[in-house]
N, C-alpha and C positions, 0 to 999 in steps of 0.2 A: 543540502545534498553535496556530498564530498566527491566531486568528479575525479579527483586525483586517486583516491582510494578505489573508486569504481574502476578506473582504468587499470590500476595495478592488479585488482582481483580478476578482471576480465582477461588481461594479458596472461596471467598465470593459468587460468582455465584453458585458454586457447592452445597452450602447448600440447595438450593431450586430447582435445575435444574432437568428437566426430563432426563431420561437415555440417549436419543439421544443427547440432548444438552450438557450433561456432557461429553459424549464421544468426541464430537466435540471440546469442550473447552480444554480438556486434550490433545487431539491430537495437537492442535495448540500451546499450551504451550510448549510441547516437541519440536515441529518444530521450534518455535522461539529460543529455546535453541541451536539447530543446526545452525540456521542462525547467531545467535550472535557469536557463536564460530568461524565460518568461517569468519565473519566480523572482528573479532579481529585478525585473522591470516592475512587477507588482509591488515589491518592497520599496523601490525608489518612488513609486507614485503615492504611497501612503502606508503607514505602518498599522499594526493591530494593537489596540489598547487591552492589555492583559488585565483581568479583574484583580482587585486588591487581594492580598494574601488571605485574609479572613474569608472573603467571599469565595475565592478559588477553593480553599479547603472545604468550605461548606458544600460546594457543588460536587466535589470529588467524594466526600464522605456520604453524600446522599445518593451517589451513583448516577449523577446527571452529567453527561458529557459536557465539557466546557462550552463547546460551540453551540450547544442547544440553549444555553443560558446567555452567552455572550458571543453572538454570531460574527462571522467574518463578513465584512462588507465587500461584495464582489461587484466590481464595475462591469456592466454588461458589454460595453465596447471593448474593454480589455479582455474579457472572457471570450468574446467572439474572435479576437485576434489570436488568442492562445489556441482555441479550437482549430482555427484555420492553419496555424503553423504546425500543430500536432498532426492534423489530418494530411497535410501536404507531405510531411515526413513519412507518415505511414504509407501513403500512396507511392512515394518514391523508393522506399527501402524495405517494405514488408513482403515483397514477392507476390503481390496480389494479382488476380486476373485483371486485365485492363479495364473491364467494365466497372468493377468495384473500385479500382484505383481512380478511374476517371470520375466516378460519382463522389468519392471523397474530396477530390480536388475542386469539383464544380459546385458542391453544395454550398449554399449561402449560410455560413456559420454566424455571420453578423446578425442576420435575420433570426436565426435560431436563438441566439443570446437575447435578442429583444423580446422574444416570446417566452423564454424560459423564466422560471421563478428563481431569481438570483438570491432572494432572501432564504428560500429553502436550501439552495445549494450551499450557502454559508453557514447554515444551522444544522442541517441533517442531510449530508451528501448522499448517503445510501438511499434515503427516500427520494431524493431528487433524481438519481439515476434510474431508480425503479419507475418513477413517474414518467420520465422521458421514454423509457422502453415501452411502457404500457400505452403511450399516446403518440407514437411516432407519426401517425397521420396528421395530428394537429400541428406538427412541426414541418409538414411538407417534405418529409424524408422520402426520396425517390425509391422505387421498388428495387433498383439495381444497387442500392447502398444497403448491404446486409445489416440487420439490427445489431449483431455482435460488434461489427466494426464501428458503427455509430456510438455504441456504448463505450467501446475502448477509447475512442477519441475524447469523449466527454470525461471519462474517469481519469485519463492521463492529464487532461487539461485542468481538472479540479485539483490535482496534486500540486500544480504550479501555484495555484491561488491559496491553497490551504496550508502548505508546508511552512511558509514564513511565519504565519500565525501560530502554527503548531510548535515550531521551534521556540518561539517566545514563551508559550505556555509551559513547555517542558523546562525551560531555563528557570522559570518562576517556581516550578514544582521541585526542581533540584535544590533551590534555595530553601524552600519549605521543609524538605526532607532533612537538610542539615540542621534545621531548627526543631526536629522531632515530629514532623507531620508528613510522613511518607505517602505516596500515592497508593490508594488501595489496589489490591491485585484483582482488577476487574477482567472479565472475559473479553468484552469488546473494548474498543479504543476509548479511553477516558477523555480524550481530547475531542474527537469528531464523532464518536459513536459507531464507527464502521466495524464490521467483524474483523478480527485479526487475520492477516494473510498467512502468517507462519509464526514460529517462535524459535528461540535459540537458547542453548544451554552452554554456559562457559563462565568466563571471568566477567561477571556483570558489574563488578566494582562496588556492589552494595551488599555483599554477603561474605561470610568468612570462608566459604568454599565456592563450589560451582553452583551458580544460580541460573535462573531462567527468566527470559523476557519475551513478551509478546511483541509482534511487529505489525503495524498498520500500514499497508501499501497505499491507502488513500491519502493520508496526511503525513506519513513518514514517522509517526510517533513510535516510541518503544517504551515499555513499562514493565515493572517487576511483576512476576507471576510465580505461583507455586510450582516447585519442581515436579511434584507428583500430583498432577491434576489434569483432567481433560480440558483441552483448549477450546472446546465447543460448548459442552454443557456444564462444565465446572465440577464434575464429580471428583472426589478424592479417593474413591474406592480403587486401590492399587490393583486388586485382582481383576478389575474390569478394563484395565488399560494395557495395551499391547503395542509393541514396536515391530515394524517390518522395514527392511531396507533392500536396496538393489544389491545383489551379490558383489562383494568387493568394495562397497562404499558404505562404511559405517557412519560417515559424517552426516549423511542425509537420511533421516528416518521418518517413517509414517507412524504417527501415534493414532491408534484406532481405539474406539470406546464401545464396549458392549452395551452400555446404558442408552446412549443416544444413537448409536450406529453410525456416527460421523467420524471424521478424521481431521488431523492437523499435521502439517509438515513441520519437522523440527530439525534444526541444524545443531550438531554437537561440535563446538569449536575445537576441542582438543583432538578431534579425529580428522580435521581438515588437512589436506596435503600440505607439506611444508612450503612456505612461500605464498600461501593464499590467505590474505587478510579477511576477516569476517566482515562482509559488507552485505547487509540484508537485501538491498536492492538487487545485488548480483545473485545472492543465494535464492531469492524468490524465483529467478529465471533458471538457475542451475537445478532446482528441485522439480522441474517439470515432469521428469520420469516418474516421480512419486504419484502424481495425479493419475497417470496411466495405470499404475498399480491399483490405486483406489477404485478406479472405474472398473477394472477387471474383477475386483472383489464384489462389487455391487451388481455385476452382470449375472 
């Protein structure tokens, strides 16, 4: 996670941001700092063994997320510490009601990590989060700790433990691509298997013109994707794909699909205001208004 670029992008957005948008950007910048600090601690404690090139290519060619075959070993004590740090930051800076903030601070995250399936967290993070949400009672989550806040703390904490390994996998994939074995254009994250949070169109560095990449908010991975294709179901039927944007903001668009009825948020690099570097962690936050548009469409 590049905190310097994140700060530069946030500072640029803050010049013209509405108060609510500014508060959200500042909150996430601080949260990314917590995640990055914990990620460095995880890396210092022990690295991730990336599969050999041939094995890695076989996983990707078969459509198997790398972590599903070569999982990240997540230490429960370290994960409990990460959850506690993330939860405390959220309680102090998210503007929550005191009952929810107090519950976040007081919850025994170390005990949560002892009970949680760390093997599943390191091999299938989406299933892990869903399992936690479906069984909050078994983790003794108090009623005054909303399920969505519990899930947010877990998801953000997972990023700290998965991203170092994801970066190592992507570095190996880049080397493989130079040798003629590019990463397939998968819909979901080829590293951790999570659904893409968004995508971006611009100078991806691996096309002769403007390319597109998917972005995974769970592990931080980015990977090549087809320019004209639904980011959710994968259809290439151009007539079934449409773009919508907030008036006056062509940089951030909502790609909707007639076939699956779903949507994906897409950033167009060339339309970003001057001085704003493309940083997907920041763009993920900046595109929140597009989710509101999508919800209005579905209502």
